[in-house]
C-alpha positions, -999 to 999 in steps of 0.1 A, spaced: -91 -126 -72 -93 -136 -31 -84 -110 -2 -50 -128 -1 -39 -122 -36 -50 -92 -34 -30 -78 -4 1 -94 -15 0 -73 -50 -1 -45 -28 25 -51 -6 48 -57 -36 37 -28 -52 49 -12 -22 83 -28 -18 88 -18 -53 78 20 -49 93 23 -12 118 -8 -7 119 -35 12 147 -21 38 128 5 42 93 -10 55 87 -25 89 56 -39 85 20 -39 62 -17 -43 64 -40 -49 36 -81 -53 53 -116 -46 42 -132 -13 54 -159 7 44 -153 42 24 -177 74 30 -208 62 10 -205 31 32 -193 7 -2 -162 -13 3 -131 -2 6 -98 -12 13 -73 1 43 -39 -5 30 -12 10 51 26 8 50 51 12 82 80 30 77 113 18 92 130 46 112 157 51 99 137 51 66 146 82 45 117 106 36 94 93 11 91 120 -16 53 129 -31 64 115 -67 69 80 -50 38 81 -28 18 92 -57 31 68 -80 25 38 -52 -13 52 -52 -16 56 -91 -4 18 -92 -25 2 -66 -56 20 -78 -43 9 -113 -46 -25 -102 -74 -25 -83 
């Protein structure tokens, strides 16, 4: 799977969990984890007027992203 396909799917997961109207921007880029292995940095920036994200929503986003990867 290409980097672009991975990025699109992670953004799709974020939008489905948080809502497109609440997201200002997203970024997914390659990174290195604490052991020197491959990793991804996923950044979701919320709009200033977005409601607070619950722990349940955050956890669901993380688990769905992890399952995808």
